[in-house]
C-alpha positions, 0 to 999 in steps of 0.5 A: 879696532873698537871705539866707546865713550869713556871716562879716565879714572886713573893714570900711571906711569909705565915707562919713560914715555909711555902711560897706563890709563884706566877707563870706565867705558860705555860699551866695554866696562872698566878697561885698561890701555897702554898709551904709548908715547903720551908722556912725549912733548909732541904726543898726540895724546897731549892735553887729552889724558886728565883725571876725569875727562870724558873722551871717545877713545879707540882701542886696539884689544890685546889678545894676550892681556887686559892691558889694551893699547889706546890709539886714539882720544878725542876730548868730549868733556873735561868736566872742568868744574870738577877741579874747581875746588878741593871738595869736588875733586875729593868727591870725584876721587872718592867715586872713582876709588869706589867703582874700581873697588866695585868692578871687575876689568873689561865686564861691561855694565852700562848703568855703571858708566851712566851713573860716573857720567851723572855724578861728575855732570854734578860735581862739575856744576855744585859742590857735593854734600852727603846726599849727594855722596850717599845717592851714589853709593845707593845707585852703585849698590843697586847695580851690584845687586846688593841693596834694595832702594825700598828698604831704607834701613839698609846701609848701602855703603855697608852693603858694598863693603860687605860684598867687596871686602872694603870701602876706599879709605878716603870715605871718612875723610870725605863723609867728615869734610862733608858733614861739617858743612851742614 
């Protein structure tokens, strides 16, 4: 059994009673877990597995695949402010998509978790703007090693796109929405 702090990125139906949960963790990197029985009414996971939640999780590592078993969840921070309006949720979703594109499964990168936690803390308290979006992209590009923050002329989003082959399709909509707020 291993324990770590994690932020829930995505959840998908596995069966009538179970879910596949994607996490960005502090000590294990981005991982996927199966939450057996999570869709049952009396599940021990009830109310603890929602998008953008930060939790202390315990997993049993799989020896055969990269799909580990989730055994316990203790909610730490629901980042409730993110759900207060569409723009905050839209920005958080974009950040999650970008992290999913830019990370390998089970690759430990502590700065990535810290960046996501800071971004969600910001979005929980404030509405997003273009500067916040650019800051997240710049920091992610720096962590990936493809952007020097001292070179102000370069575009961190394009550096990420060149390295990973694409950017999330939601970027254009978010950028347009945030530009309209100026």
